[in-house]
C-alpha positions as CSV (number, residue, x, y, z in Angstrom):
1,M,7.5,66.2,1.9
2,T,3.7,66.1,1.7
3,E,1.7,63.1,2.2
4,E,0.6,63.2,-1.3
5,K,4.2,63.1,-2.7
6,A,5.1,60.3,-0.4
7,T,2.2,58.1,-1.5
8,L,3.0,58.8,-5.2
9,L,6.8,57.9,-4.4
10,L,5.8,54.7,-2.8
11,I,3.5,53.9,-5.5
12,K,6.2,54.6,-8.2
13,G,8.7,52.6,-6.3
14,T,6.3,49.7,-6.2
15,I,5.9,49.8,-9.9
16,A,9.5,50.2,-10.6
17,D,10.1,46.8,-8.5
18,L,7.9,44.9,-10.8
19,P,9.0,42.6,-13.5
20,P,9.4,44.5,-16.7
21,A,6.1,42.9,-18.4
22,D,4.0,43.9,-15.4
23,R,5.6,47.2,-15.2
24,E,4.8,47.9,-19.0
25,G,1.3,46.7,-18.2
26,V,0.7,49.2,-15.3
27,E,2.0,52.0,-17.6
28,L,-0.2,51.0,-20.5
29,A,-3.3,51.0,-18.0
30,A,-2.3,54.4,-16.5
31,A,-1.8,55.9,-20.1
32,K,-5.6,54.7,-21.1
33,L,-6.9,55.9,-17.8
34,R,-5.2,59.3,-18.5
35,E,-6.7,59.3,-22.1
36,V,-10.3,58.9,-20.7
37,I,-9.8,61.2,-18.2
38,A,-8.6,64.0,-20.7
39,A,-11.5,63.0,-23.3
40,H,-14.1,63.4,-20.6
41,N,-12.6,66.5,-18.7
42,D,-14.3,66.9,-15.3
43,H,-16.4,64.2,-15.9
44,G,-13.7,62.0,-16.6
45,L,-11.9,63.0,-13.4
46,M,-15.2,62.6,-11.4
47,A,-15.7,59.1,-13.0
48,F,-12.2,58.0,-12.0
49,A,-12.7,59.2,-8.4
50,L,-16.1,57.4,-8.2
51,V,-14.3,54.1,-9.3
52,G,-11.5,54.6,-7.0
53,A,-13.8,55.1,-4.2
54,E,-15.9,52.0,-5.1
55,L,-12.6,50.0,-5.2
56,Q,-11.7,51.1,-1.7
57,M,-15.2,50.0,-0.4
58,E,-14.4,46.5,-2.0
59,G,-10.8,46.4,-0.6
């Protein structure tokens, strides 16, 4: 199993363990992020990467 797949499974498992309202909130936010990325193609993906890196720095 790749490191990326292991990370994805860990995140999905963490989300699955959330209370239903929190799980629905995460799923809604993820859907909205996917819409923004799709609407802006490469720019959306780069913006997502930028925000992710900024959040890691704040972390």
